[in-house]
TORPA-4810 file (N, C-alpha, C, O; in nm, 3 decimals):
<nodes>
NODE_1_10.198_5.209_17.780_10.235_5.202_17.889_10.287_5.318_17.983_10.270_5.310_18.105_M
NODE_2_10.346_5.416_17.930_10.371_5.515_17.985_10.241_5.605_18.016_10.235_5.683_18.111_I
NODE_3_10.135_5.584_17.921_10.033_5.692_17.947_9.965_5.637_18.065_9.929_5.707_18.160_E
NODE_4_9.947_5.508_18.056_9.884_5.413_18.193_9.931_5.458_18.339_9.858_5.485_18.434_N
NODE_5_10.092_5.461_18.332_10.166_5.502_18.454_10.120_5.669_18.484_10.111_5.713_18.599_V
NODE_6_10.100_5.733_18.393_10.086_5.900_18.397_9.946_5.924_18.456_9.915_6.020_18.527_K
NODE_7_9.851_5.803_18.409_9.709_5.846_18.446_9.687_5.746_18.584_9.582_5.764_18.647_R
NODE_8_9.777_5.649_18.628_9.776_5.615_18.758_9.828_5.701_18.875_9.776_5.702_18.986_A
NODE_9_9.941_5.778_18.837_9.990_5.888_18.907_9.892_5.991_18.913_9.856_6.015_19.028_I
NODE_10_9.842_6.053_18.831_9.753_6.160_18.837_9.635_6.103_18.925_9.600_6.179_19.015_A
NODE_11_9.582_6.009_18.919_9.451_5.962_18.985_9.491_5.945_19.126_9.409_5.975_19.212_L
NODE_12_9.624_5.894_19.165_9.655_5.887_19.295_9.683_5.994_19.360_9.673_5.994_19.483_G
NODE_13_9.724_6.113_19.287_9.752_6.255_19.345_9.627_6.320_19.377_9.612_6.376_19.485_A
NODE_14_9.512_6.314_19.264_9.368_6.369_19.283_9.326_6.262_19.406_9.269_6.328_19.492_A
NODE_15_9.332_6.156_19.436_9.277_6.102_19.533_9.333_6.153_19.689_9.269_6.162_19.794_T
NODE_16_9.443_6.174_19.670_9.517_6.218_19.807_9.478_6.345_19.833_9.466_6.385_19.948_A
NODE_17_9.447_6.440_19.700_9.415_6.589_19.737_9.292_6.586_19.792_9.272_6.668_19.882_A
NODE_18_9.179_6.492_19.753_9.058_6.510_19.794_9.077_6.470_19.916_9.017_6.545_19.994_L
NODE_19_9.147_6.363_19.982_9.151_6.305_20.102_9.209_6.373_20.184_9.209_6.328_20.299_A
NODE_20_9.273_6.493_20.162_9.357_6.568_20.245_9.254_6.684_20.268_9.229_6.732_20.379_G
NODE_21_9.203_6.720_20.162_9.079_6.822_20.170_8.984_6.780_20.286_8.959_6.854_20.381_G
NODE_22_8.941_6.676_20.272_8.825_6.596_20.370_8.890_6.614_20.518_8.814_6.639_20.612_V
NODE_23_9.001_6.604_20.535_9.050_6.568_20.657_9.076_6.721_20.730_9.041_6.757_20.843_A
NODE_24_9.149_6.795_20.626_9.114_6.936_20.673_9.003_7.016_20.708_9.004_7.118_20.778_F
NODE_25_8.897_6.955_20.649_8.772_7.024_20.659_8.712_6.994_20.812_8.661_7.075_20.889_S
NODE_26_8.742_6.817_20.834_8.693_6.797_20.959_8.761_6.852_21.056_8.703_6.897_21.155_S
NODE_27_8.883_6.855_21.046_8.971_6.920_21.171_8.918_7.059_21.190_8.897_7.104_21.302_V
NODE_28_8.896_7.131_21.069_8.855_7.289_21.091_8.711_7.304_21.162_8.678_7.405_21.224_G
NODE_29_8.626_7.181_21.145_8.478_7.200_21.177_8.527_7.158_21.348_8.481_7.219_21.445_A
NODE_30_8.596_7.080_21.356_8.640_7.032_21.497_8.684_7.142_21.610_8.652_7.155_21.728_A
NODE_31_8.761_7.209_21.532_8.840_7.340_21.613_8.728_7.428_21.637_8.727_7.495_21.739_E
NODE_32_8.634_7.434_21.552_8.532_7.570_21.568_8.427_7.549_21.648_8.346_7.638_21.672_A
NODE_33_8.419_7.412_21.705_8.318_7.388_21.759_8.350_7.422_21.909_8.462_7.416_21.959_A
NODE_34_8.227_7.461_21.979_8.249_7.508_22.087_8.281_7.402_22.191_8.229_7.291_22.175_P
NODE_35_8.363_7.423_22.297_8.396_7.328_22.393_8.352_7.333_22.532_8.381_7.420_22.615_Q
NODE_36_8.274_7.224_22.550_8.198_7.224_22.672_8.253_7.118_22.780_8.212_7.003_22.798_H
NODE_37_8.358_7.185_22.848_8.395_7.089_22.964_8.353_7.076_23.096_8.307_7.178_23.147_T
NODE_38_8.358_6.972_23.165_8.317_6.955_23.314_8.377_7.044_23.385_8.303_7.110_23.458_V
NODE_39_8.502_7.071_23.387_8.570_7.139_23.472_8.525_7.303_23.465_8.504_7.364_23.569_A
NODE_40_8.515_7.358_23.352_8.458_7.500_23.332_8.323_7.514_23.413_8.300_7.617_23.477_A
NODE_41_8.253_7.429_23.410_8.116_7.412_23.488_8.103_7.380_23.608_8.007_7.411_23.679_A
NODE_42_8.209_7.307_23.645_8.204_7.274_23.808_8.266_7.345_23.901_8.275_7.301_24.016_A
NODE_43_8.321_7.473_23.865_8.360_7.554_23.973_8.238_7.631_24.027_8.257_7.676_24.140_H
NODE_44_8.155_7.649_23.989_8.019_7.719_24.073_8.014_7.852_24.083_7.923_7.908_24.144_G
NODE_45_8.122_7.926_24.017_8.116_8.065_24.051_8.041_8.158_23.962_8.025_8.277_23.988_K
NODE_46_7.987_8.087_23.836_7.882_8.163_23.744_7.757_8.152_23.786_7.708_8.053_23.839_E
NODE_47_7.691_8.280_23.756_7.542_8.288_23.789_7.473_8.274_23.652_7.497_8.351_23.559_K
NODE_48_7.392_8.177_23.644_7.361_8.146_23.528_7.198_8.169_23.522_7.140_8.129_23.623_C
NODE_49_7.122_8.224_23.427_6.964_8.202_23.381_6.940_8.208_23.283_7.015_8.255_23.198_H
NODE_50_6.783_8.144_23.250_6.736_8.144_23.122_6.685_8.256_23.074_6.622_8.325_23.155_V
NODE_51_6.694_8.292_22.966_6.661_8.449_22.912_6.524_8.377_22.827_6.549_8.285_22.750_V
NODE_52_6.390_8.419_22.844_6.314_8.344_22.762_6.293_8.394_22.621_6.322_8.513_22.616_K
NODE_53_6.255_8.350_22.513_6.223_8.405_22.391_6.116_8.509_22.377_6.005_8.496_22.427_G
NODE_54_6.159_8.623_22.299_6.092_8.739_22.276_6.109_8.781_22.120_6.199_8.744_22.045_Y
NODE_55_6.011_8.861_22.091_5.992_8.942_21.970_6.055_9.066_21.966_6.046_9.135_22.067_W
NODE_56_6.129_9.117_21.853_6.158_9.267_21.849_6.111_9.277_21.708_6.091_9.183_21.631_T
NODE_57_6.096_9.418_21.682_6.055_9.497_21.590_6.194_9.519_21.505_6.290_9.566_21.565_K
NODE_58_6.205_9.488_21.378_6.309_9.540_21.273_6.294_9.620_21.171_6.212_9.582_21.087_T
NODE_59_6.348_9.721_21.151_6.328_9.824_21.050_6.404_9.763_20.922_6.513_9.711_20.945_W
NODE_60_6.363_9.763_20.805_6.435_9.709_20.681_6.435_9.885_20.609_6.334_9.955_20.621_H
NODE_61_6.526_9.923_20.558_6.554_10.048_20.482_6.520_10.041_20.337_6.562_9.957_20.257_K
NODE_62_6.441_10.140_20.313_6.417_10.141_20.153_6.516_10.125_20.072_6.626_10.179_20.088_A
NODE_63_6.488_10.054_19.984_6.600_10.017_19.871_6.586_10.047_19.739_6.473_10.091_19.716_T
NODE_64_6.657_10.040_19.640_6.625_10.070_19.486_6.654_9.922_19.433_6.743_9.850_19.478_R
NODE_65_6.570_9.891_19.337_6.593_9.752_19.272_6.677_9.788_19.157_6.709_9.906_19.142_D
NODE_66_6.719_9.691_19.067_6.814_9.730_18.962_6.741_9.808_18.845_6.802_9.840_18.742_R
NODE_67_6.595_9.840_18.867_6.556_9.948_18.733_6.520_10.059_18.787_6.430_10.125_18.736_H
NODE_68_6.593_10.106_18.915_6.585_10.221_18.985_6.446_10.257_19.076_6.430_10.361_19.140_G
NODE_69_6.373_10.170_19.068_6.232_10.181_19.129_6.240_10.183_19.288_6.262_10.071_19.336_K
NODE_70_6.230_10.264_19.359_6.246_10.285_19.505_6.107_10.188_19.571_5.987_10.196_19.542_V
NODE_71_6.173_10.105_19.662_6.089_10.005_19.767_6.074_10.056_19.855_6.183_10.085_19.903_H
NODE_72_5.973_10.097_19.929_5.988_10.177_20.071_6.026_10.092_20.174_6.005_9.975_20.145_P
NODE_73_6.075_10.110_20.289_6.104_10.055_20.394_5.980_9.966_20.484_5.861_9.990_20.468_G
NODE_74_6.027_9.873_20.568_5.923_9.817_20.617_5.937_9.754_20.751_6.055_9.725_20.769_Y
NODE_75_5.856_9.720_20.859_5.884_9.666_20.965_5.881_9.498_20.983_5.796_9.446_20.909_W
NODE_76_5.936_9.428_21.044_5.925_9.286_21.045_5.939_9.235_21.193_6.013_9.294_21.271_T
NODE_77_5.879_9.142_21.225_5.902_9.091_21.372_6.004_8.989_21.360_5.997_8.907_21.269_K
NODE_78_6.099_8.987_21.446_6.216_8.899_21.467_6.209_8.825_21.574_6.226_8.892_21.675_T
NODE_79_6.187_8.684_21.599_6.205_8.614_21.727_6.328_8.562_21.757_6.400_8.490_21.689_W
NODE_80_6.346_8.613_21.883_6.523_8.574_21.938_6.459_8.460_22.058_6.378_8.485_22.147_H
NODE_81_6.521_8.335_22.028_6.496_8.202_22.097_6.546_8.215_22.244_6.631_8.300_22.270_K
NODE_82_6.507_8.152_22.319_6.529_8.111_22.451_6.688_8.069_22.450_6.735_7.994_22.364_A
NODE_83_6.770_8.135_22.565_6.890_8.085_22.578_6.953_8.145_22.712_6.912_8.235_22.785_H
NODE_84_7.067_8.062_22.719_7.117_8.080_22.853_7.218_8.170_22.904_7.312_8.166_22.825_K
NODE_85_7.241_8.244_22.994_7.326_8.384_23.004_7.380_8.349_23.128_7.307_8.326_23.224_V
NODE_86_7.539_8.342_23.137_7.602_8.317_23.249_7.681_8.438_23.257_7.730_8.490_23.157_C
NODE_87_7.699_8.497_23.404_7.776_8.593_23.456_7.883_8.530_23.544_7.837_8.433_23.605_H
NODE_88_8.019_8.556_23.571_8.112_8.515_23.650_8.125_8.626_23.754_8.208_8.616_23.845_R
</nodes>
């Protein structure tokens, strides 16, 4: 009888902890999301334009692997997506 009560209490505590973790993780995600309000966009003092996407060359330095062999550096192309830029 006592073992069943202990098991029920442990199960209830674990369920509460999991539910609390889910609640905190969803609150954290909601706080981290950017806030887009109508009031901020409606005042009309910002000057916005769209920057087209573009390629840049990125240099990756030479590295050594775990065996000590040097792998030379190399260039890659990196695509930067189009985005909106606003200045006040």
